[in-house]
N, C-alpha and C positions, 0 to 999 in steps of 0.2 A: 583444654588445658593450654595455658600460655607456654611459649617457648622456654621461658625462664623456669617455670614450674616443671616442665618436662625434663629440662637439663638437670635440675636439682634432683629430681626423682631418679634419673639414670645414674647420676654420680653416687647417690645414696645406695642404690642397688649394687653397683660395682664395688664400692668400698666394703659393703656388708659381705659380699661374696668372698672377697679377698681375705677379710678378717675371719670368716668361717673356715676357709681353707687353711689359714695360719693356725687356727686352733686345732684342727684335725691333724695337721702335720706335726704340731707340737706334741700331741698325744702319742703319735707314732715314734717321735724322737725319744721318748722316755724308754723305749725298748732297745734303743741303739747302744753301742759300746760307749764307754765313758768319754773317749776322745771325740767321738761323733756327737755325743750329747753336749759337750762343751762348745763345739763349733755351732751346733744348732742354737744353743742358748745365746751365744754372742750375736749370731745373725738375726735371731728372733728379736733381740733387744733393738737392733738397728731398724728392723722392719716396724716394730711397734712405734718407734719415734717417728718414722715416716707416716705411718697410719694416723697417729695423733695429729701430726701436722696437716695431713689431708683433711681429716675430719674437722679440725679447727677452721681451715680455710673454707670448707663447705658451710660451716655455721656462719661465717662472715658473709658468704655469698647469699645465704638464706635471709640474713638480716639487712642486706643491701637494698637500696632503693631501685626502682625500675631503671632510673637513669645511670646509676653507678654499677649495676651488676655486670654489665657488658665488659667493663674494663677489668673486672675481677675474674672473668672466665679464663683469661690467659694464664693467670697465676694458678687457678684451680687445675687447669690442664697440666701445667708443669709439675705440680705436686702429685697429681694422680699418676702421671706418666712415670715419675721417679719411683713412686711406691710400687707400681705395677712392674716396672722393669727390674727393680731390686728383688721383688718377690719371685718373678719367673726366672731370673738369672740364678738366684741362689738355689731354688728348689728344682730348677730345670723342668718345670711343669709346662707342657706345651700350652700356649695361649690359644683359645679358640678364635681369637681375633674379633669375635663379635662384640665383646665387652669394650675393647678399645675402639672399635669401629663406631659403636653407638655413641661413645663419648665424643669422638671426633665429629660425628654427625650432629650431635647436640650443639657442639661448638660452632660448626659451620652454619647451623641454622639460626644462630643468634642474630637478632636484628641489628642492623648497622644504623648508627646515628645519621640522621639526615643533615 
């Protein structure tokens, strides 16, 4: 598997996991008090916007050429990090670190232009 394909696969997995966690937390929020539900609803809206942005950037990355994908990795990292940070900050869910670490590893493994 090429470094590009490996990186894209890692990003897809990480974004899918965060979106799954958002869905389960959203279900749990339905049982919370009205004020808490409203806060969750607002924050979930913000997270969904970041999620959609990260997924859109991932689609751009997938469609990019071998030559141009390297320059897009930095933007993907920023969007992924913003989404992840917002998610874990709001829900105060401890990050295993492995997801973020593997994305960073994928980024650092990206081939450099000669």
